[in-house]
mmCIF file of the N, C-alpha and C atoms, coordinates in Angstrom:
data_MODEL
# 
_entry.id   MODEL 
# 
loop_
_atom_site.group_PDB 
_atom_site.id 
_atom_site.type_symbol 
_atom_site.label_atom_id 
_atom_site.label_alt_id 
_atom_site.label_comp_id 
_atom_site.label_asym_id 
_atom_site.label_entity_id 
_atom_site.label_seq_id 
_atom_site.pdbx_PDB_ins_code 
_atom_site.Cartn_x 
_atom_site.Cartn_y 
_atom_site.Cartn_z 
_atom_site.occupancy 
_atom_site.B_iso_or_equiv 
_atom_site.pdbx_formal_charge 
_atom_site.auth_seq_id 
_atom_site.auth_comp_id 
_atom_site.auth_asym_id 
_atom_site.auth_atom_id 
_atom_site.pdbx_PDB_model_num 
ATOM 1   N N  . UNK A 1 1  ? 81.632 91.595  107.659 1.00 0.00 ? 1  UNK A N  1 
ATOM 2   C CA . UNK A 1 1  ? 80.496 91.196  106.860 1.00 0.00 ? 1  UNK A CA 1 
ATOM 3   C C  . UNK A 1 1  ? 80.345 89.670  106.852 1.00 0.00 ? 1  UNK A C  1 
ATOM 4   N N  . UNK A 1 2  ? 81.456 88.977  106.770 1.00 0.00 ? 2  UNK A N  1 
ATOM 5   C CA . UNK A 1 2  ? 81.398 87.513  106.768 1.00 0.00 ? 2  UNK A CA 1 
ATOM 6   C C  . UNK A 1 2  ? 80.852 87.018  108.107 1.00 0.00 ? 2  UNK A C  1 
ATOM 7   N N  . UNK A 1 3  ? 81.279 87.623  109.184 1.00 0.00 ? 3  UNK A N  1 
ATOM 8   C CA . UNK A 1 3  ? 80.809 87.259  110.518 1.00 0.00 ? 3  UNK A CA 1 
ATOM 9   C C  . UNK A 1 3  ? 79.289 87.416  110.590 1.00 0.00 ? 3  UNK A C  1 
ATOM 10  N N  . UNK A 1 4  ? 78.789 88.550  110.151 1.00 0.00 ? 4  UNK A N  1 
ATOM 11  C CA . UNK A 1 4  ? 77.348 88.812  110.187 1.00 0.00 ? 4  UNK A CA 1 
ATOM 12  C C  . UNK A 1 4  ? 76.597 87.844  109.274 1.00 0.00 ? 4  UNK A C  1 
ATOM 13  N N  . UNK A 1 5  ? 77.149 87.578  108.098 1.00 0.00 ? 5  UNK A N  1 
ATOM 14  C CA . UNK A 1 5  ? 76.506 86.638  107.166 1.00 0.00 ? 5  UNK A CA 1 
ATOM 15  C C  . UNK A 1 5  ? 76.391 85.250  107.800 1.00 0.00 ? 5  UNK A C  1 
ATOM 16  N N  . UNK A 1 6  ? 77.471 84.771  108.370 1.00 0.00 ? 6  UNK A N  1 
ATOM 17  C CA . UNK A 1 6  ? 77.441 83.452  109.000 1.00 0.00 ? 6  UNK A CA 1 
ATOM 18  C C  . UNK A 1 6  ? 76.449 83.418  110.163 1.00 0.00 ? 6  UNK A C  1 
ATOM 19  N N  . UNK A 1 7  ? 76.460 84.463  110.954 1.00 0.00 ? 7  UNK A N  1 
ATOM 20  C CA . UNK A 1 7  ? 75.580 84.505  112.120 1.00 0.00 ? 7  UNK A CA 1 
ATOM 21  C C  . UNK A 1 7  ? 74.106 84.536  111.722 1.00 0.00 ? 7  UNK A C  1 
ATOM 22  N N  . UNK A 1 8  ? 73.782 85.255  110.655 1.00 0.00 ? 8  UNK A N  1 
ATOM 23  C CA . UNK A 1 8  ? 72.385 85.412  110.245 1.00 0.00 ? 8  UNK A CA 1 
ATOM 24  C C  . UNK A 1 8  ? 71.887 84.316  109.305 1.00 0.00 ? 8  UNK A C  1 
ATOM 25  N N  . UNK A 1 9  ? 72.772 83.768  108.468 1.00 0.00 ? 9  UNK A N  1 
ATOM 26  C CA . UNK A 1 9  ? 72.318 82.855  107.423 1.00 0.00 ? 9  UNK A CA 1 
ATOM 27  C C  . UNK A 1 9  ? 72.879 81.443  107.510 1.00 0.00 ? 9  UNK A C  1 
ATOM 28  N N  . UNK A 1 10 ? 73.956 81.275  108.224 1.00 0.00 ? 10 UNK A N  1 
ATOM 29  C CA . UNK A 1 10 ? 74.593 79.957  108.353 1.00 0.00 ? 10 UNK A CA 1 
ATOM 30  C C  . UNK A 1 10 ? 74.848 79.677  109.827 1.00 0.00 ? 10 UNK A C  1 
ATOM 31  N N  . UNK A 1 11 ? 73.789 79.640  110.604 1.00 0.00 ? 11 UNK A N  1 
ATOM 32  C CA . UNK A 1 11 ? 73.882 79.562  112.061 1.00 0.00 ? 11 UNK A CA 1 
ATOM 33  C C  . UNK A 1 11 ? 74.638 78.326  112.548 1.00 0.00 ? 11 UNK A C  1 
ATOM 34  N N  . UNK A 1 12 ? 74.396 77.198  111.921 1.00 0.00 ? 12 UNK A N  1 
ATOM 35  C CA . UNK A 1 12 ? 75.066 75.970  112.361 1.00 0.00 ? 12 UNK A CA 1 
ATOM 36  C C  . UNK A 1 12 ? 76.571 76.094  112.169 1.00 0.00 ? 12 UNK A C  1 
ATOM 37  N N  . UNK A 1 13 ? 76.976 76.514  110.999 1.00 0.00 ? 13 UNK A N  1 
ATOM 38  C CA . UNK A 1 13 ? 78.400 76.698  110.734 1.00 0.00 ? 13 UNK A CA 1 
ATOM 39  C C  . UNK A 1 13 ? 78.994 77.742  111.678 1.00 0.00 ? 13 UNK A C  1 
ATOM 40  N N  . UNK A 1 14 ? 78.277 78.827  111.882 1.00 0.00 ? 14 UNK A N  1 
ATOM 41  C CA . UNK A 1 14 ? 78.725 79.876  112.800 1.00 0.00 ? 14 UNK A CA 1 
ATOM 42  C C  . UNK A 1 14 ? 78.953 79.308  114.199 1.00 0.00 ? 14 UNK A C  1 
ATOM 43  N N  . UNK A 1 15 ? 78.003 78.536  114.703 1.00 0.00 ? 15 UNK A N  1 
ATOM 44  C CA . UNK A 1 15 ? 78.130 77.972  116.049 1.00 0.00 ? 15 UNK A CA 1 
ATOM 45  C C  . UNK A 1 15 ? 79.253 76.945  116.143 1.00 0.00 ? 15 UNK A C  1 
ATOM 46  N N  . UNK A 1 16 ? 79.433 76.156  115.099 1.00 0.00 ? 16 UNK A N  1 
ATOM 47  C CA . UNK A 1 16 ? 80.536 75.187  115.092 1.00 0.00 ? 16 UNK A CA 1 
ATOM 48  C C  . UNK A 1 16 ? 81.879 75.912  115.142 1.00 0.00 ? 16 UNK A C  1 
ATOM 49  N N  . UNK A 1 17 ? 82.021 76.936  114.310 1.00 0.00 ? 17 UNK A N  1 
ATOM 50  C CA . UNK A 1 17 ? 83.280 77.682  114.278 1.00 0.00 ? 17 UNK A CA 1 
ATOM 51  C C  . UNK A 1 17 ? 83.499 78.438  115.584 1.00 0.00 ? 17 UNK A C  1 
ATOM 52  N N  . UNK A 1 18 ? 82.444 78.945  116.160 1.00 0.00 ? 18 UNK A N  1 
ATOM 53  C CA . UNK A 1 18 ? 82.550 79.649  117.429 1.00 0.00 ? 18 UNK A CA 1 
ATOM 54  C C  . UNK A 1 18 ? 82.987 78.687  118.534 1.00 0.00 ? 18 UNK A C  1 
ATOM 55  N N  . UNK A 1 19 ? 82.408 77.504  118.545 1.00 0.00 ? 19 UNK A N  1 
ATOM 56  C CA . UNK A 1 19 ? 82.751 76.487  119.545 1.00 0.00 ? 19 UNK A CA 1 
ATOM 57  C C  . UNK A 1 19 ? 84.183 76.004  119.370 1.00 0.00 ? 19 UNK A C  1 
ATOM 58  N N  . UNK A 1 20 ? 84.599 75.819  118.135 1.00 0.00 ? 20 UNK A N  1 
ATOM 59  C CA . UNK A 1 20 ? 85.959 75.346  117.844 1.00 0.00 ? 20 UNK A CA 1 
ATOM 60  C C  . UNK A 1 20 ? 87.007 76.454  117.920 1.00 0.00 ? 20 UNK A C  1 
ATOM 61  N N  . UNK A 1 21 ? 86.555 77.668  118.166 1.00 0.00 ? 21 UNK A N  1 
ATOM 62  C CA . UNK A 1 21 ? 87.435 78.840  118.225 1.00 0.00 ? 21 UNK A CA 1 
ATOM 63  C C  . UNK A 1 21 ? 88.193 79.070  116.921 1.00 0.00 ? 21 UNK A C  1 
ATOM 64  N N  . UNK A 1 22 ? 87.514 78.812  115.805 1.00 0.00 ? 22 UNK A N  1 
ATOM 65  C CA . UNK A 1 22 ? 88.117 79.050  114.497 1.00 0.00 ? 22 UNK A CA 1 
ATOM 66  C C  . UNK A 1 22 ? 87.448 80.211  113.772 1.00 0.00 ? 22 UNK A C  1 
ATOM 67  N N  . UNK A 1 23 ? 86.425 80.788  114.371 1.00 0.00 ? 23 UNK A N  1 
ATOM 68  C CA . UNK A 1 23 ? 85.669 81.855  113.716 1.00 0.00 ? 23 UNK A CA 1 
ATOM 69  C C  . UNK A 1 23 ? 86.523 83.090  113.454 1.00 0.00 ? 23 UNK A C  1 
ATOM 70  N N  . UNK A 1 24 ? 87.263 83.547  114.439 1.00 0.00 ? 24 UNK A N  1 
ATOM 71  C CA . UNK A 1 24 ? 88.073 84.760  114.275 1.00 0.00 ? 24 UNK A CA 1 
ATOM 72  C C  . UNK A 1 24 ? 89.114 84.593  113.179 1.00 0.00 ? 24 UNK A C  1 
ATOM 73  N N  . UNK A 1 25 ? 89.778 83.458  113.138 1.00 0.00 ? 25 UNK A N  1 
ATOM 74  C CA . UNK A 1 25 ? 90.776 83.213  112.087 1.00 0.00 ? 25 UNK A CA 1 
ATOM 75  C C  . UNK A 1 25 ? 90.111 83.153  110.721 1.00 0.00 ? 25 UNK A C  1 
ATOM 76  N N  . UNK A 1 26 ? 88.970 82.496  110.651 1.00 0.00 ? 26 UNK A N  1 
ATOM 77  C CA . UNK A 1 26 ? 88.238 82.385  109.383 1.00 0.00 ? 26 UNK A CA 1 
ATOM 78  C C  . UNK A 1 26 ? 87.844 83.774  108.858 1.00 0.00 ? 26 UNK A C  1 
ATOM 79  N N  . UNK A 1 27 ? 87.290 84.598  109.738 1.00 0.00 ? 27 UNK A N  1 
ATOM 80  C CA . UNK A 1 27 ? 86.868 85.943  109.339 1.00 0.00 ? 27 UNK A CA 1 
ATOM 81  C C  . UNK A 1 27 ? 88.084 86.767  108.902 1.00 0.00 ? 27 UNK A C  1 
ATOM 82  N N  . UNK A 1 28 ? 89.187 86.659  109.616 1.00 0.00 ? 28 UNK A N  1 
ATOM 83  C CA . UNK A 1 28 ? 90.405 87.384  109.247 1.00 0.00 ? 28 UNK A CA 1 
ATOM 84  C C  . UNK A 1 28 ? 90.943 86.900  107.897 1.00 0.00 ? 28 UNK A C  1 
ATOM 85  N N  . UNK A 1 29 ? 90.901 85.592  107.655 1.00 0.00 ? 29 UNK A N  1 
ATOM 86  C CA . UNK A 1 29 ? 91.352 85.042  106.373 1.00 0.00 ? 29 UNK A CA 1 
ATOM 87  C C  . UNK A 1 29 ? 90.480 85.535  105.221 1.00 0.00 ? 29 UNK A C  1 
ATOM 88  N N  . UNK A 1 30 ? 89.179 85.560  105.432 1.00 0.00 ? 30 UNK A N  1 
ATOM 89  C CA . UNK A 1 30 ? 88.261 86.046  104.390 1.00 0.00 ? 30 UNK A CA 1 
ATOM 90  C C  . UNK A 1 30 ? 88.515 87.522  104.117 1.00 0.00 ? 30 UNK A C  1 
ATOM 91  N N  . UNK A 1 31 ? 88.737 88.301  105.171 1.00 0.00 ? 31 UNK A N  1 
ATOM 92  C CA . UNK A 1 31 ? 89.027 89.723  105.006 1.00 0.00 ? 31 UNK A CA 1 
ATOM 93  C C  . UNK A 1 31 ? 90.294 89.935  104.186 1.00 0.00 ? 31 UNK A C  1 
ATOM 94  N N  . UNK A 1 32 ? 91.338 89.184  104.499 1.00 0.00 ? 32 UNK A N  1 
ATOM 95  C CA . UNK A 1 32 ? 92.601 89.296  103.754 1.00 0.00 ? 32 UNK A CA 1 
ATOM 96  C C  . UNK A 1 32 ? 92.413 88.884  102.295 1.00 0.00 ? 32 UNK A C  1 
ATOM 97  N N  . UNK A 1 33 ? 91.656 87.814  102.069 1.00 0.00 ? 33 UNK A N  1 
ATOM 98  C CA . UNK A 1 33 ? 91.411 87.351  100.702 1.00 0.00 ? 33 UNK A CA 1 
ATOM 99  C C  . UNK A 1 33 ? 90.622 88.396  99.912  1.00 0.00 ? 33 UNK A C  1 
ATOM 100 N N  . UNK A 1 34 ? 89.663 89.037  100.560 1.00 0.00 ? 34 UNK A N  1 
ATOM 101 C CA . UNK A 1 34 ? 88.875 90.077  99.889  1.00 0.00 ? 34 UNK A CA 1 
ATOM 102 C C  . UNK A 1 34 ? 89.755 91.246  99.485  1.00 0.00 ? 34 UNK A C  1 
ATOM 103 N N  . UNK A 1 35 ? 90.610 91.674  100.404 1.00 0.00 ? 35 UNK A N  1 
ATOM 104 C CA . UNK A 1 35 ? 91.504 92.797  100.101 1.00 0.00 ? 35 UNK A CA 1 
ATOM 105 C C  . UNK A 1 35 ? 92.463 92.463  98.957  1.00 0.00 ? 35 UNK A C  1 
ATOM 106 N N  . UNK A 1 36 ? 93.020 91.254  98.973  1.00 0.00 ? 36 UNK A N  1 
ATOM 107 C CA . UNK A 1 36 ? 93.925 90.837  97.898  1.00 0.00 ? 36 UNK A CA 1 
ATOM 108 C C  . UNK A 1 36 ? 93.201 90.773  96.566  1.00 0.00 ? 36 UNK A C  1 
ATOM 109 N N  . UNK A 1 37 ? 92.001 90.231  96.576  1.00 0.00 ? 37 UNK A N  1 
ATOM 110 C CA . UNK A 1 37 ? 91.218 90.110  95.331  1.00 0.00 ? 37 UNK A CA 1 
ATOM 111 C C  . UNK A 1 37 ? 90.892 91.488  94.765  1.00 0.00 ? 37 UNK A C  1 
ATOM 112 N N  . UNK A 1 38 ? 90.546 92.435  95.633  1.00 0.00 ? 38 UNK A N  1 
ATOM 113 C CA . UNK A 1 38 ? 90.264 93.797  95.167  1.00 0.00 ? 38 UNK A CA 1 
ATOM 114 C C  . UNK A 1 38 ? 91.499 94.457  94.586  1.00 0.00 ? 38 UNK A C  1 
ATOM 115 N N  . UNK A 1 39 ? 92.667 94.211  95.203  1.00 0.00 ? 39 UNK A N  1 
ATOM 116 C CA . UNK A 1 39 ? 93.919 94.790  94.701  1.00 0.00 ? 39 UNK A CA 1 
ATOM 117 C C  . UNK A 1 39 ? 94.246 94.315  93.297  1.00 0.00 ? 39 UNK A C  1 
ATOM 118 N N  . UNK A 1 40 ? 93.797 93.125  92.957  1.00 0.00 ? 40 UNK A N  1 
ATOM 119 C CA . UNK A 1 40 ? 94.043 92.580  91.623  1.00 0.00 ? 40 UNK A CA 1 
ATOM 120 C C  . UNK A 1 40 ? 92.926 92.990  90.669  1.00 0.00 ? 40 UNK A C  1 
ATOM 121 N N  . UNK A 1 41 ? 91.706 92.920  91.125  1.00 0.00 ? 41 UNK A N  1 
ATOM 122 C CA . UNK A 1 41 ? 90.535 93.110  90.273  1.00 0.00 ? 41 UNK A CA 1 
ATOM 123 C C  . UNK A 1 41 ? 90.372 94.558  89.800  1.00 0.00 ? 41 UNK A C  1 
ATOM 124 N N  . UNK A 1 42 ? 90.542 95.521  90.685  1.00 0.00 ? 42 UNK A N  1 
ATOM 125 C CA . UNK A 1 42 ? 90.321 96.926  90.312  1.00 0.00 ? 42 UNK A CA 1 
ATOM 126 C C  . UNK A 1 42 ? 91.274 97.384  89.209  1.00 0.00 ? 42 UNK A C  1 
ATOM 127 N N  . UNK A 1 43 ? 92.590 97.180  89.344  1.00 0.00 ? 43 UNK A N  1 
ATOM 128 C CA . UNK A 1 43 ? 93.474 97.597  88.239  1.00 0.00 ? 43 UNK A CA 1 
ATOM 129 C C  . UNK A 1 43 ? 93.199 96.836  86.932  1.00 0.00 ? 43 UNK A C  1 
ATOM 130 N N  . UNK A 1 44 ? 92.851 95.567  87.049  1.00 0.00 ? 44 UNK A N  1 
ATOM 131 C CA . UNK A 1 44 ? 92.567 94.796  85.829  1.00 0.00 ? 44 UNK A CA 1 
ATOM 132 C C  . UNK A 1 44 ? 91.332 95.340  85.120  1.00 0.00 ? 44 UNK A C  1 
ATOM 133 N N  . UNK A 1 45 ? 90.296 95.656  85.884  1.00 0.00 ? 45 UNK A N  1 
ATOM 134 C CA . UNK A 1 45 ? 89.077 96.204  85.283  1.00 0.00 ? 45 UNK A CA 1 
ATOM 135 C C  . UNK A 1 45 ? 89.339 97.592  84.695  1.00 0.00 ? 45 UNK A C  1 
ATOM 136 N N  . UNK A 1 46 ? 90.140 98.397  85.391  1.00 0.00 ? 46 UNK A N  1 
ATOM 137 C CA . UNK A 1 46 ? 90.465 99.734  84.894  1.00 0.00 ? 46 UNK A CA 1 
ATOM 138 C C  . UNK A 1 46 ? 91.237 99.639  83.580  1.00 0.00 ? 46 UNK A C  1 
ATOM 139 N N  . UNK A 1 47 ? 92.174 98.728  83.510  1.00 0.00 ? 47 UNK A N  1 
ATOM 140 C CA . UNK A 1 47 ? 92.950 98.550  82.278  1.00 0.00 ? 47 UNK A CA 1 
ATOM 141 C C  . UNK A 1 47 ? 92.054 98.079  81.141  1.00 0.00 ? 47 UNK A C  1 
ATOM 142 N N  . UNK A 1 48 ? 91.188 97.129  81.436  1.00 0.00 ? 48 UNK A N  1 
ATOM 143 C CA . UNK A 1 48 ? 90.289 96.591  80.417  1.00 0.00 ? 48 UNK A CA 1 
ATOM 144 C C  . UNK A 1 48 ? 89.341 97.665  79.873  1.00 0.00 ? 48 UNK A C  1 
ATOM 145 N N  . UNK A 1 49 ? 88.952 98.598  80.728  1.00 0.00 ? 49 UNK A N  1 
ATOM 146 C CA . UNK A 1 49 ? 88.004 99.634  80.325  1.00 0.00 ? 49 UNK A CA 1 
ATOM 147 C C  . UNK A 1 49 ? 88.677 100.926 79.881  1.00 0.00 ? 49 UNK A C  1 
ATOM 148 N N  . UNK A 1 50 ? 89.997 100.935 79.825  1.00 0.00 ? 50 UNK A N  1 
ATOM 149 C CA . UNK A 1 50 ? 90.727 102.091 79.320  1.00 0.00 ? 50 UNK A CA 1 
ATOM 150 C C  . UNK A 1 50 ? 90.764 103.284 80.262  1.00 0.00 ? 50 UNK A C  1 
ATOM 151 N N  . UNK A 1 51 ? 90.661 103.033 81.547  1.00 0.00 ? 51 UNK A N  1 
ATOM 152 C CA . UNK A 1 51 ? 90.746 104.107 82.541  1.00 0.00 ? 51 UNK A CA 1 
ATOM 153 C C  . UNK A 1 51 ? 92.228 104.255 82.896  1.00 0.00 ? 51 UNK A C  1 
ATOM 154 N N  . UNK A 1 52 ? 92.837 105.286 82.365  1.00 0.00 ? 52 UNK A N  1 
ATOM 155 C CA . UNK A 1 52 ? 94.285 105.448 82.475  1.00 0.00 ? 52 UNK A CA 1 
ATOM 156 C C  . UNK A 1 52 ? 94.645 106.726 83.227  1.00 0.00 ? 52 UNK A C  1 
ATOM 157 N N  . UNK A 1 53 ? 95.920 106.868 83.502  1.00 0.00 ? 53 UNK A N  1 
ATOM 158 C CA . UNK A 1 53 ? 96.432 108.085 84.118  1.00 0.00 ? 53 UNK A CA 1 
ATOM 159 C C  . UNK A 1 53 ? 96.261 109.267 83.168  1.00 0.00 ? 53 UNK A C  1 
ATOM 160 N N  . UNK A 1 54 ? 96.296 109.011 81.882  1.00 0.00 ? 54 UNK A N  1 
ATOM 161 C CA . UNK A 1 54 ? 96.083 110.079 80.910  1.00 0.00 ? 54 UNK A CA 1 
ATOM 162 C C  . UNK A 1 54 ? 94.665 110.630 81.042  1.00 0.00 ? 54 UNK A C  1 
ATOM 163 N N  . UNK A 1 55 ? 93.686 109.758 81.207  1.00 0.00 ? 55 UNK A N  1 
ATOM 164 C CA . UNK A 1 55 ? 92.309 110.196 81.428  1.00 0.00 ? 55 UNK A CA 1 
ATOM 165 C C  . UNK A 1 55 ? 92.228 111.015 82.709  1.00 0.00 ? 55 UNK A C  1 
ATOM 166 N N  . UNK A 1 56 ? 92.934 110.566 83.727  1.00 0.00 ? 56 UNK A N  1 
ATOM 167 C CA . UNK A 1 56 ? 92.945 111.278 85.009  1.00 0.00 ? 56 UNK A CA 1 
ATOM 168 C C  . UNK A 1 56 ? 93.504 112.690 84.833  1.00 0.00 ? 56 UNK A C  1 
ATOM 169 N N  . UNK A 1 57 ? 94.519 112.820 84.014  1.00 0.00 ? 57 UNK A N  1 
ATOM 170 C CA . UNK A 1 57 ? 95.144 114.124 83.795  1.00 0.00 ? 57 UNK A CA 1 
ATOM 171 C C  . UNK A 1 57 ? 94.265 115.053 82.959  1.00 0.00 ? 57 UNK A C  1 
ATOM 172 N N  . UNK A 1 58 ? 93.514 114.482 82.024  1.00 0.00 ? 58 UNK A N  1 
ATOM 173 C CA . UNK A 1 58 ? 92.721 115.320 81.125  1.00 0.00 ? 58 UNK A CA 1 
ATOM 174 C C  . UNK A 1 58 ? 91.300 115.569 81.609  1.00 0.00 ? 58 UNK A C  1 
ATOM 175 N N  . UNK A 1 59 ? 90.712 114.598 82.291  1.00 0.00 ? 59 UNK A N  1 
ATOM 176 C CA . UNK A 1 59 ? 89.321 114.738 82.743  1.00 0.00 ? 59 UNK A CA 1 
ATOM 177 C C  . UNK A 1 59 ? 89.152 114.036 84.090  1.00 0.00 ? 59 UNK A C  1 
ATOM 178 N N  . UNK A 1 60 ? 89.499 114.749 85.144  1.00 0.00 ? 60 UNK A N  1 
ATOM 179 C CA . UNK A 1 60 ? 89.505 114.139 86.468  1.00 0.00 ? 60 UNK A CA 1 
ATOM 180 C C  . UNK A 1 60 ? 88.129 113.648 86.901  1.00 0.00 ? 60 UNK A C  1 
ATOM 181 N N  . UNK A 1 61 ? 87.094 114.392 86.637  1.00 0.00 ? 61 UNK A N  1 
ATOM 182 C CA . UNK A 1 61 ? 85.754 113.987 87.075  1.00 0.00 ? 61 UNK A CA 1 
ATOM 183 C C  . UNK A 1 61 ? 85.306 112.704 86.371  1.00 0.00 ? 61 UNK A C  1 
ATOM 184 N N  . UNK A 1 62 ? 85.619 112.570 85.112  1.00 0.00 ? 62 UNK A N  1 
ATOM 185 C CA . UNK A 1 62 ? 85.278 111.346 84.381  1.00 0.00 ? 62 UNK A CA 1 
ATOM 186 C C  . UNK A 1 62 ? 86.068 110.167 84.939  1.00 0.00 ? 62 UNK A C  1 
ATOM 187 N N  . UNK A 1 63 ? 87.351 110.401 85.228  1.00 0.00 ? 63 UNK A N  1 
ATOM 188 C CA . UNK A 1 63 ? 88.188 109.357 85.805  1.00 0.00 ? 63 UNK A CA 1 
ATOM 189 C C  . UNK A 1 63 ? 87.631 108.902 87.152  1.00 0.00 ? 63 UNK A C  1 
ATOM 190 N N  . UNK A 1 64 ? 87.249 109.851 88.002  1.00 0.00 ? 64 UNK A N  1 
ATOM 191 C CA . UNK A 1 64 ? 86.694 109.523 89.316  1.00 0.00 ? 64 UNK A CA 1 
ATOM 192 C C  . UNK A 1 64 ? 85.388 108.752 89.162  1.00 0.00 ? 64 UNK A C  1 
ATOM 193 N N  . UNK A 1 65 ? 84.524 109.211 88.274  1.00 0.00 ? 65 UNK A N  1 
ATOM 194 C CA . UNK A 1 65 ? 83.246 108.528 88.043  1.00 0.00 ? 65 UNK A CA 1 
ATOM 195 C C  . UNK A 1 65 ? 83.461 107.087 87.609  1.00 0.00 ? 65 UNK A C  1 
ATOM 196 N N  . UNK A 1 66 ? 84.355 106.898 86.664  1.00 0.00 ? 66 UNK A N  1 
ATOM 197 C CA . UNK A 1 66 ? 84.607 105.548 86.154  1.00 0.00 ? 66 UNK A CA 1 
ATOM 198 C C  . UNK A 1 66 ? 85.304 104.660 87.179  1.00 0.00 ? 66 UNK A C  1 
ATOM 199 N N  . UNK A 1 67 ? 86.240 105.214 87.928  1.00 0.00 ? 67 UNK A N  1 
ATOM 200 C CA . UNK A 1 67 ? 86.925 104.426 88.965  1.00 0.00 ? 67 UNK A CA 1 
ATOM 201 C C  . UNK A 1 67 ? 85.968 104.050 90.097  1.00 0.00 ? 67 UNK A C  1 
ATOM 202 N N  . UNK A 1 68 ? 85.092 104.963 90.478  1.00 0.00 ? 68 UNK A N  1 
ATOM 203 C CA . UNK A 1 68 ? 84.098 104.630 91.501  1.00 0.00 ? 68 UNK A CA 1 
ATOM 204 C C  . UNK A 1 68 ? 83.174 103.517 91.022  1.00 0.00 ? 68 UNK A C  1 
ATOM 205 N N  . UNK A 1 69 ? 82.802 103.574 89.751  1.00 0.00 ? 69 UNK A N  1 
ATOM 206 C CA . UNK A 1 69 ? 81.960 102.528 89.187  1.00 0.00 ? 69 UNK A CA 1 
ATOM 207 C C  . UNK A 1 69 ? 82.690 101.183 89.191  1.00 0.00 ? 69 UNK A C  1 
ATOM 208 N N  . UNK A 1 70 ? 83.946 101.196 88.803  1.00 0.00 ? 70 UNK A N  1 
ATOM 209 C CA . UNK A 1 70 ? 84.757 99.975  88.799  1.00 0.00 ? 70 UNK A CA 1 
ATOM 210 C C  . UNK A 1 70 ? 84.909 99.432  90.213  1.00 0.00 ? 70 UNK A C  1 
ATOM 211 N N  . UNK A 1 71 ? 85.193 100.309 91.157  1.00 0.00 ? 71 UNK A N  1 
ATOM 212 C CA . UNK A 1 71 ? 85.360 99.892  92.555  1.00 0.00 ? 71 UNK A CA 1 
ATOM 213 C C  . UNK A 1 71 ? 84.076 99.253  93.080  1.00 0.00 ? 71 UNK A C  1 
ATOM 214 N N  . UNK A 1 72 ? 82.950 99.871  92.808  1.00 0.00 ? 72 UNK A N  1 
ATOM 215 C CA . UNK A 1 72 ? 81.666 99.320  93.267  1.00 0.00 ? 72 UNK A CA 1 
ATOM 216 C C  . UNK A 1 72 ? 81.402 97.939  92.670  1.00 0.00 ? 72 UNK A C  1 
ATOM 217 N N  . UNK A 1 73 ? 81.662 97.791  91.384  1.00 0.00 ? 73 UNK A N  1 
ATOM 218 C CA . UNK A 1 73 ? 81.438 96.491  90.736  1.00 0.00 ? 73 UNK A CA 1 
ATOM 219 C C  . UNK A 1 73 ? 82.408 95.439  91.258  1.00 0.00 ? 73 UNK A C  1 
ATOM 220 N N  . UNK A 1 74 ? 83.656 95.822  91.468  1.00 0.00 ? 74 UNK A N  1 
ATOM 221 C CA . UNK A 1 74 ? 84.651 94.887  91.992  1.00 0.00 ? 74 UNK A CA 1 
ATOM 222 C C  . UNK A 1 74 ? 84.283 94.440  93.404  1.00 0.00 ? 74 UNK A C  1 
ATOM 223 N N  . UNK A 1 75 ? 83.816 95.371  94.223  1.00 0.00 ? 75 UNK A N  1 
ATOM 224 C CA . UNK A 1 75 ? 83.403 95.008  95.577  1.00 0.00 ? 75 UNK A CA 1 
ATOM 225 C C  . UNK A 1 75 ? 82.223 94.040  95.552  1.00 0.00 ? 75 UNK A C  1 
ATOM 226 N N  . UNK A 1 76 ? 81.290 94.259  94.649  1.00 0.00 ? 76 UNK A N  1 
ATOM 227 C CA . UNK A 1 76 ? 80.146 93.355  94.549  1.00 0.00 ? 76 UNK A CA 1 
ATOM 228 C C  . UNK A 1 76 ? 80.585 91.961  94.112  1.00 0.00 ? 76 UNK A C  1 
ATOM 229 N N  . UNK A 1 77 ? 81.527 91.885  93.201  1.00 0.00 ? 77 UNK A N  1 
ATOM 230 C CA . UNK A 1 77 ? 82.060 90.593  92.759  1.00 0.00 ? 77 UNK A CA 1 
ATOM 231 C C  . UNK A 1 77 ? 82.721 89.873  93.929  1.00 0.00 ? 77 UNK A C  1 
ATOM 232 N N  . UNK A 1 78 ? 83.548 90.597  94.667  1.00 0.00 ? 78 UNK A N  1 
ATOM 233 C CA . UNK A 1 78 ? 84.255 90.009  95.798  1.00 0.00 ? 78 UNK A CA 1 
ATOM 234 C C  . UNK A 1 78 ? 83.267 89.544  96.874  1.00 0.00 ? 78 UNK A C  1 
ATOM 235 N N  . UNK A 1 79 ? 82.261 90.337  97.147  1.00 0.00 ? 79 UNK A N  1 
ATOM 236 C CA . UNK A 1 79 ? 81.254 89.933  98.135  1.00 0.00 ? 79 UNK A CA 1 
ATOM 237 C C  . UNK A 1 79 ? 80.579 88.632  97.718  1.00 0.00 ? 79 UNK A C  1 
ATOM 238 N N  . UNK A 1 80 ? 80.202 88.533  96.461  1.00 0.00 ? 80 UNK A N  1 
ATOM 239 C CA . UNK A 1 80 ? 79.533 87.318  95.993  1.00 0.00 ? 80 UNK A CA 1 
ATOM 240 C C  . UNK A 1 80 ? 80.467 86.122  96.003  1.00 0.00 ? 80 UNK A C  1 
ATOM 241 N N  . UNK A 1 81 ? 81.725 86.324  95.622  1.00 0.00 ? 81 UNK A N  1 
ATOM 242 C CA . UNK A 1 81 ? 82.678 85.220  95.539  1.00 0.00 ? 81 UNK A CA 1 
ATOM 243 C C  . UNK A 1 81 ? 83.156 84.734  96.905  1.00 0.00 ? 81 UNK A C  1 
ATOM 244 N N  . UNK A 1 82 ? 83.402 85.663  97.826  1.00 0.00 ? 82 UNK A N  1 
ATOM 245 C CA . UNK A 1 82 ? 84.067 85.283  99.074  1.00 0.00 ? 82 UNK A CA 1 
ATOM 246 C C  . UNK A 1 82 ? 83.219 85.410  100.328 1.00 0.00 ? 82 UNK A C  1 
ATOM 247 N N  . UNK A 1 83 ? 82.440 86.444  100.427 1.00 0.00 ? 83 UNK A N  1 
ATOM 248 C CA . UNK A 1 83 ? 81.710 86.687  101.675 1.00 0.00 ? 83 UNK A CA 1 
ATOM 249 C C  . UNK A 1 83 ? 80.423 85.870  101.723 1.00 0.00 ? 83 UNK A C  1 
ATOM 250 N N  . UNK A 1 84 ? 79.666 85.879  100.648 1.00 0.00 ? 84 UNK A N  1 
ATOM 251 C CA . UNK A 1 84 ? 78.356 85.232  100.652 1.00 0.00 ? 84 UNK A CA 1 
ATOM 252 C C  . UNK A 1 84 ? 78.398 83.813  100.091 1.00 0.00 ? 84 UNK A C  1 
ATOM 253 N N  . UNK A 1 85 ? 79.563 83.235  100.058 1.00 0.00 ? 85 UNK A N  1 
ATOM 254 C CA . UNK A 1 85 ? 79.706 81.875  99.519  1.00 0.00 ? 85 UNK A CA 1 
ATOM 255 C C  . UNK A 1 85 ? 79.613 80.855  100.625 1.00 0.00 ? 85 UNK A C  1 
# 
């Protein structure tokens, strides 16, 4: 996603990084940072909103609904913070 964003919206930066052969490392670093941020953000949001293993045991569909909502919001935060910055 970062590669496509740079190519479509930040052409000068994309071409500079491509010429300097730093684009692949940059994209890999952003990908790793996104994954790390999600690993921290999703459990923190779940804890803050009271989505627990007990909820999972008693009402699986509600747990899935809430976790999917948290995951979607966390991904949007990460995209705005890291990919589209």
